[in-house]
ROTIMI-722197 format. One record per residue: residue number from 1; x negated, y negated, z of N, C-alpha, C in turn. Coordinates in pm, 1 decimal. Layout:
ROTIMI-722197
REC    k       n.u       n.v       n.w      ca.u      ca.v      ca.w       c.u       c.v       c.w
REC  NUM         X         Y         Z         X         Y         Z         X         Y         Z
...
This chain:
ROTIMI-722197
REC    k       n.u       n.v       n.w      ca.u      ca.v      ca.w       c.u       c.v       c.w
REC    1   -8811.0   -9992.1   -3629.2   -8791.7   -9982.6   -3510.6   -8896.5  -10038.4   -3405.8
REC    2   -8829.4  -10073.4   -3275.9   -8888.5  -10142.1   -3176.2   -8986.6  -10018.0   -3133.0
REC    3   -9097.9  -10080.4   -3072.7   -9149.3   -9951.0   -2956.5   -9110.2   -9926.2   -2849.8
REC    4   -9016.1  -10018.9   -2821.1   -8934.2   -9980.9   -2670.0   -8791.1   -9909.1   -2696.1
REC    5   -8778.9   -9875.1   -2800.1   -8674.2   -9788.1   -2854.6   -8676.5   -9625.1   -2838.5
REC    6   -8551.2   -9610.7   -2765.7   -8557.5   -9436.1   -2719.2   -8628.3   -9340.4   -2869.7
REC    7   -8574.3   -9347.8   -2961.8   -8581.3   -9262.0   -3081.8   -8706.1   -9304.7   -3147.7
REC    8   -8811.3   -9398.4   -3118.4   -8936.6   -9467.1   -3186.5   -9055.1   -9327.6   -3110.0
REC    9   -9045.5   -9228.0   -2992.8   -9166.5   -9165.2   -3002.6   -9097.2   -8996.3   -3053.6
REC   10   -9006.4   -9006.5   -3127.4   -8919.6   -8887.7   -3124.7   -9040.0   -8796.1   -3273.3
REC   11   -9123.5   -8934.4   -3359.2   -9219.7   -8779.2   -3443.5   -9276.1   -8779.1   -3380.8
REC   12   -9385.6   -8856.0   -3307.7   -9489.3   -8800.8   -3236.1   -9413.7   -8643.8   -3116.0
REC   13   -9321.4   -8645.3   -3035.5   -9296.1   -8538.3   -2984.0   -9287.3   -8415.2   -3067.5
REC   14   -9171.1   -8448.1   -3164.5   -9196.6   -8356.0   -3263.7   -9301.7   -8304.8   -3306.0
REC   15   -9418.1   -8346.6   -3377.2   -9535.9   -8300.4   -3382.1   -9627.1   -8210.5   -3266.9
REC   16   -9586.2   -8296.1   -3191.7   -9669.9   -8235.5   -3048.4   -9602.2   -8085.5   -3044.2
REC   17   -9449.6   -8091.7   -2970.8   -9391.1   -7971.0   -2985.4   -9414.1   -7882.8   -3101.4
REC   18   -9457.5   -7906.9   -3212.6   -9494.4   -7799.9   -3369.8   -9675.4   -7799.9   -3374.0
REC   19   -9728.9   -7835.7   -3221.8   -9842.1   -7816.1   -3223.0   -9834.2   -7685.9   -3124.7
REC   20   -9775.3   -7705.4   -2995.4   -9750.1   -7613.2   -2872.6   -9669.7   -7501.7   -2957.8
REC   21   -9613.9   -7490.3   -3042.6   -9574.4   -7367.7   -3060.2   -9611.1   -7305.1   -3147.8
REC   22   -9690.0   -7339.6   -3252.8   -9770.8   -7260.2   -3309.3   -9901.6   -7210.0   -3184.9
REC   23   -9955.8   -7260.8   -3137.8  -10107.4   -7238.5   -3012.9  -10005.4   -7109.3   -2980.6
REC   24   -9857.6   -7118.3   -2919.5   -9828.0   -7029.7   -2870.1   -9803.1   -6883.5   -2942.7
REC   25   -9762.1   -6898.6   -3050.7   -9773.4   -6802.8   -3178.4   -9865.2   -6728.9   -3140.3
REC   26   -9972.9   -6844.9   -3164.1  -10128.3   -6743.5   -3193.5  -10159.8   -6649.2   -3100.3
REC   27  -10146.3   -6714.3   -2954.6  -10175.4   -6640.0   -2858.4  -10052.1   -6516.7   -2835.0
REC   28   -9961.2   -6512.0   -2840.2   -9847.1   -6402.2   -2903.4   -9925.3   -6298.7   -2943.4
REC   29   -9912.8   -6363.0   -3070.0   -9969.6   -6260.0   -3181.7  -10080.4   -6225.9   -3181.6
REC   30  -10204.5   -6300.0   -3084.9  -10304.5   -6192.2   -3111.7  -10277.6   -6111.3   -2937.6
REC   31  -10248.1   -6108.9   -2871.3  -10180.9   -5993.7   -2779.6  -10145.8   -5903.8   -2826.9
REC   32  -10049.9   -5919.0   -2910.9   -9946.2   -5817.1   -2953.2  -10061.7   -5720.0   -3073.3
REC   33  -10134.8   -5738.8   -3157.0  -10201.0   -5711.1   -3278.2  -10295.8   -5589.8   -3136.3
REC   34  -10313.6   -5449.0   -3168.4  -10415.2   -5383.3   -3116.2  -10522.7   -5300.9   -3208.3
REC   35  -10569.7   -5262.3   -3181.9  -10626.5   -5180.5   -3288.0  -10592.7   -5058.2   -3297.6
REC   36  -10545.6   -4948.1   -3423.9  -10464.9   -4819.2   -3432.2  -10548.5   -4711.4   -3392.1
REC   37  -10737.8   -4767.6   -3387.1  -10786.8   -4656.0   -3332.2  -10844.1   -4709.4   -3218.7
REC   38  -10730.7   -4725.9   -3148.7  -10783.5   -4764.3   -2973.3  -10756.9   -4607.5   -2934.0
REC   39  -10813.3   -4589.3   -2806.4  -10789.9   -4432.1   -2780.2  -10634.4   -4381.9   -2705.9
REC   40  -10603.0   -4526.3   -2680.6  -10434.6   -4488.2   -2625.9  -10368.1   -4445.8   -2765.5
REC   41  -10381.9   -4518.0   -2873.8  -10278.9   -4486.0   -2994.1  -10339.3   -4348.3   -3025.7
REC   42  -10466.7   -4323.0   -3021.1  -10493.2   -4197.4   -3103.7  -10458.5   -4091.1   -3009.6
REC   43  -10483.9   -4092.4   -2899.1  -10415.7   -3960.6   -2787.1  -10241.3   -3970.2   -2766.9
REC   44  -10193.7   -4090.7   -2865.0  -10048.6   -4074.9   -2827.3   -9996.0   -3991.2   -3008.1
REC   45  -10084.5   -4029.4   -3108.9  -10062.2   -3935.2   -3192.8  -10086.5   -3766.0   -3253.3
REC   46  -10189.3   -3782.9   -3109.0  -10263.5   -3613.0   -3073.3  -10153.7   -3562.8   -3029.8
REC   47  -10064.6   -3603.8   -2921.2  -10012.2   -3563.9   -2854.1   -9862.1   -3553.8   -2877.5
REC   48   -9826.3   -3618.1   -2972.1   -9713.1   -3633.7   -3065.2   -9716.5   -3487.9   -3167.1
REC   49   -9836.0   -3486.8   -3232.0   -9839.9   -3411.0   -3307.7   -9882.9   -3272.3   -3260.2
REC   50   -9952.2   -3250.4   -3142.0   -9919.8   -3133.2   -3091.2   -9789.7   -3032.6   -3019.9
REC   51   -9687.7   -3177.9   -2990.5   -9560.6   -3158.9   -3002.2   -9470.8   -3095.9   -3121.6
REC   52   -9498.1   -3141.7   -3215.7   -9459.1   -3087.1   -3327.7   -9484.8   -2972.7   -3409.1
REC   53   -9628.2   -2931.5   -3384.6   -9668.2   -2796.6   -3395.7   -9636.2   -2713.7   -3305.5
REC   54   -9597.8   -2718.3   -3181.1   -9535.6   -2658.8   -3078.7   -9377.7   -2589.4   -3112.1
REC   55   -9317.7   -2702.5   -3152.5   -9194.3   -2673.7   -3172.3   -9198.3   -2578.8   -3289.8
REC   56   -9252.5   -2651.0   -3387.8   -9241.2   -2568.8   -3511.3   -9275.1   -2396.7   -3513.7
REC   57   -9402.0   -2382.4   -3419.8   -9430.6   -2255.4   -3405.4   -9302.9   -2176.5   -3325.3
REC   58   -9279.7   -2263.3   -3189.6   -9187.0   -2168.9   -3138.9   -9049.5   -2143.6   -3233.1
REC   59   -9036.7   -2210.5   -3301.4   -8893.4   -2194.0   -3337.8   -8908.7   -2080.3   -3501.1
REC   60   -9049.1   -2049.5   -3551.7   -9088.2   -1958.7   -3684.3   -9124.6   -1847.5   -3597.9
REC   61   -9150.5   -1798.7   -3448.9   -9121.2   -1721.6   -3362.0   -8977.4   -1650.3   -3345.8
REC   62   -8923.5   -1760.4   -3300.1   -8732.2   -1739.4   -3244.1   -8706.4   -1669.0   -3365.8
REC   63   -8749.6   -1733.9   -3500.0   -8649.8   -1668.7   -3598.3   -8737.9   -1558.7   -3641.9
REC   64   -8845.0   -1532.4   -3621.0   -8893.8   -1373.4   -3667.9   -8822.5   -1267.8   -3561.3
REC   65   -8858.2   -1353.8   -3482.1   -8816.2   -1225.2   -3347.6   -8646.4   -1182.6   -3325.5
REC   66   -8518.0   -1308.6   -3394.4   -8413.0   -1298.0   -3359.7   -8324.3   -1308.8   -3511.2
REC   67   -8359.5   -1291.1   -3602.0   -8311.1   -1309.2   -3739.6   -8276.9   -1210.0   -3786.6
REC   68   -8198.1   -1140.1   -3824.1   -8235.3   -1000.4   -3905.6   -8183.4   -1064.9   -4077.0
REC   69   -8308.0   -1048.4   -4140.3   -8267.5   -1074.2   -4323.8   -8214.3    -969.5   -4370.2
REC   70   -8116.2    -973.1   -4419.1   -8066.5    -906.4   -4532.6   -8135.6    -784.1   -4608.6
REC   71   -8145.8    -643.2   -4618.9   -8253.5    -602.6   -4733.1   -8375.7    -519.5   -4660.9
REC   72   -8416.8    -612.3   -4534.5   -8549.1    -589.9   -4438.5   -8531.6    -486.2   -4414.3
REC   73   -8638.2    -391.2   -4375.0   -8591.5    -244.6   -4267.4   -8538.1     -88.6   -4334.9
REC   74   -8468.0     -69.9   -4322.8   -8403.3      30.0   -4368.0   -8361.2      47.5   -4493.0
REC   75   -8422.4      63.8   -4588.5   -8369.2      71.7   -4730.0   -8400.6     150.1   -4780.3
REC   76   -8443.9     169.6   -4925.8   -8459.1     236.4   -4994.4   -8568.0     262.9   -5047.6
REC   77   -8661.9     201.5   -5073.5   -8749.1     144.2   -5003.7   -8837.7     113.8   -4842.7
REC   78   -8954.4     189.8   -4826.5   -8994.5     145.6   -4668.1   -9105.2     178.6   -4722.0
REC   79   -9167.7      67.4   -4609.8   -9338.1      34.0   -4609.3   -9357.8     123.1   -4493.7
REC   80   -9427.6     254.5   -4522.1   -9501.1     353.0   -4422.4   -9608.1     276.4   -4344.6
REC   81   -9720.3     235.8   -4415.6   -9825.9     182.3   -4381.2   -9902.5     129.5   -4471.1
REC   82  -10014.0      71.6   -4441.3  -10120.2      11.6   -4528.4  -10253.9     -11.9   -4507.1
REC   83  -10362.6      -2.5   -4605.3  -10508.7     -64.8   -4581.9  -10551.7    -132.3   -4660.3
REC   84  -10626.8    -221.8   -4615.0  -10716.9    -297.6   -4732.7  -10817.6    -242.0   -4772.9
REC   85  -10866.4    -278.0   -4875.7  -10975.2    -209.4   -5004.3  -11039.8    -302.3   -4985.9
REC   86  -10994.9    -445.8   -5014.3  -11119.9    -503.2   -5073.6  -11015.0    -641.2   -5052.3
REC   87  -11083.3    -704.2   -5093.9  -11046.3    -890.2   -5071.5  -10900.5    -934.9   -5131.5
REC   88  -10887.9    -850.1   -5202.4  -10724.3    -888.2   -5273.8  -10701.4    -734.6   -5292.9
REC   89  -10721.6    -624.3   -5232.7  -10654.7    -449.6   -5281.6  -10606.1    -424.4   -5159.2
REC   90  -10525.7    -324.9   -5207.1  -10495.8    -272.3   -5087.8  -10382.3    -188.8   -5102.5
REC   91  -10431.7     -36.5   -5067.1  -10358.3     100.7   -5044.8  -10217.3     109.9   -4967.1
REC   92  -10139.5      63.4   -5022.9   -9971.2     115.3   -4897.1   -9898.9     232.0   -4945.1
REC   93   -9882.2     318.1   -4815.7   -9775.2     428.1   -4838.5   -9629.7     405.6   -4837.3
REC   94   -9563.6     440.8   -4902.6   -9460.3     409.6   -4934.2   -9341.9     533.3   -4899.0
REC   95   -9206.6     509.3   -4884.2   -9114.1     604.2   -4837.9   -9032.8     566.8   -5012.2
REC   96   -8961.2     634.9   -5068.2   -8899.3     608.0   -5174.0   -8798.7     740.6   -5226.2
REC   97   -8688.8     724.0   -5166.8   -8570.7     841.0   -5208.1   -8642.8     975.1   -5105.1
REC   98   -8667.2     927.0   -5054.8   -8731.8    1083.9   -4974.1   -8833.8    1130.3   -5006.7
REC   99   -8957.1    1073.2   -5101.8   -9052.8    1085.9   -5098.6   -9127.8     960.1   -5046.9
REC  100   -9325.0    1037.4   -5064.5   -9360.8     935.8   -4987.8   -9483.3     943.8   -5144.2
REC  101   -9535.7     807.0   -5146.2   -9615.1     723.0   -5233.0   -9720.9     679.4   -5219.2
REC  102   -9832.4     714.8   -5233.8   -9943.6     631.8   -5217.9   -9952.8     522.1   -5323.8
REC  103   -9971.3     375.8   -5323.6   -9969.8     314.7   -5421.0  -10057.5     202.8   -5386.2
REC  104  -10113.6     154.2   -5518.2  -10239.8      46.0   -5511.6  -10195.1     -80.9   -5543.0
REC  105  -10254.1    -127.3   -5481.5  -10161.0    -303.5   -5525.8  -10272.4    -408.1   -5528.2
REC  106  -10297.2    -421.2   -5618.2  -10396.1    -585.7   -5638.9  -10371.2    -672.6   -5694.5
REC  107  -10357.1    -772.3   -5748.5  -10299.1    -924.2   -5819.7  -10251.2    -894.7   -5933.3
REC  108  -10124.1    -899.0   -5906.6  -10050.5    -883.1   -6110.5  -10043.0    -744.9   -6107.9
REC  109  -10084.4    -631.5   -5976.6  -10066.0    -505.5   -6066.9  -10025.9    -417.2   -5937.2
REC  110   -9973.5    -343.0   -5981.0   -9903.7    -178.8   -5867.6   -9909.7     -62.7   -5916.0
REC  111  -10009.2      46.1   -5873.8  -10009.4     130.1   -5943.7   -9990.2     291.2   -5836.6
REC  112   -9895.4     340.9   -5899.0   -9897.2     462.1   -5838.4  -10028.7     563.3   -5829.8
REC  113  -10110.0     599.3   -5707.8  -10211.1     657.7   -5699.2  -10169.1     810.2   -5667.9
REC  114  -10113.7     835.0   -5574.9  -10081.7     973.5   -5567.4   -9922.3     991.4   -5489.0
REC  115   -9835.1    1121.2   -5531.1   -9736.1    1150.4   -5483.5   -9777.9    1255.9   -5350.3
REC  116   -9716.6    1201.0   -5217.9   -9777.0    1317.9   -5116.8   -9683.4    1430.6   -5085.9
REC  117   -9574.6    1386.3   -5100.6   -9400.3    1504.8   -5089.9   -9335.6    1429.3   -5063.5
REC  118   -9253.4    1550.7   -4985.2   -9129.2    1478.5   -4921.6   -9148.8    1386.0   -4764.9
REC  119   -9048.9    1313.6   -4736.6   -9079.6    1219.1   -4610.6   -9018.6    1333.0   -4475.9
REC  120   -9061.8    1362.0   -4378.7   -9024.0    1393.7   -4295.8   -8913.6    1369.2   -4200.8
REC  121   -8807.2    1456.9   -4183.7   -8672.2    1471.1   -4130.0   -8707.0    1358.5   -4017.8
REC  122   -8613.5    1267.4   -4025.7   -8627.5    1140.8   -3950.2   -8538.3    1185.8   -3817.1
REC  123   -8564.1    1120.6   -3724.2   -8517.5    1211.3   -3587.2   -8426.6    1143.6   -3600.2
REC  124   -8274.3    1202.3   -3542.5   -8090.7    1142.0   -3539.0   -8147.5    1042.2   -3394.2
REC  125   -8019.7     919.6   -3442.4   -8022.3     832.0   -3328.6   -7972.3     858.0   -3200.8
REC  126   -7933.0     850.9   -3130.2   -7948.0     838.1   -2948.4   -7809.1     888.2   -2947.7
REC  127   -7725.4     841.3   -3027.0   -7565.1     877.5   -2997.8   -7549.4    1075.2   -3052.5
REC  128   -7630.7    1059.7   -3205.4   -7616.9    1233.8   -3206.6   -7676.6    1312.3   -3179.1
REC  129   -7797.0    1275.5   -3093.0   -7866.5    1378.0   -2974.7   -7773.0    1416.9   -2859.2
REC  130   -7693.2    1248.1   -2792.1   -7626.7    1311.1   -2672.8   -7491.6    1422.3   -2744.0
REC  131   -7407.7    1390.0   -2869.1   -7309.9    1469.4   -2872.2   -7410.1    1595.4   -2895.0
REC  132   -7504.4    1648.3   -2947.9   -7541.3    1763.9   -2990.2   -7588.1    1837.5   -2826.4
REC  133   -7625.7    1735.9   -2707.6   -7661.7    1786.7   -2614.5   -7488.2    1822.7   -2503.9
REC  134   -7409.9    1741.1   -2561.7   -7307.4    1752.6   -2491.9   -7223.5    1919.1   -2538.4
REC  135   -7238.9    1911.7   -2649.0   -7176.6    2040.5   -2739.0   -7271.2    2172.4   -2650.9
REC  136   -7402.4    2153.8   -2678.6   -7433.7    2274.5   -2653.2   -7426.7    2319.6   -2488.0
REC  137   -7415.3    2227.8   -2403.3   -7366.2    2239.7   -2283.1   -7215.3    2291.0   -2221.4
REC  138   -7133.9    2265.9   -2386.5   -7019.1    2282.1   -2317.3   -6979.5    2449.5   -2381.3
REC  139   -7099.1    2505.5   -2439.5   -7101.5    2602.3   -2499.0   -7149.6    2688.2   -2389.2
REC  140   -7238.9    2655.5   -2344.2   -7286.8    2804.6   -2249.1   -7254.2    2773.5   -2155.4
REC  141   -7094.3    2704.5   -2131.4   -7068.7    2740.9   -2004.1   -6933.6    2858.8   -2031.2
């Protein structure tokens, strides 16, 4: 090719363009690389973690507060109270079929310690009390 030909400088221009593109890519890559232990990254991580833990605790509280698990509460066996006797031992007072039992609970073992007699009569619910009071009032008129 002749030196005056328009395509004669093409290889040199392509090489120059490649060098400039590589230099630009290095500066862009150098600007994008940031230390994962920088203060901003650490703070973002802790804030995100705090939000996730807070949401989990709030959901656990809501489930415990508002979701009724079948079989819990008023059943044939009720836990009336308990006291810790050691690191892994407890004494628990139970109401079972109208009887009160004191049981000892240890890892892998539950043993009846004492039978305390019958459970006191439960207080009737509000509707039954209101009905009884209304009947007594009508009878006294």
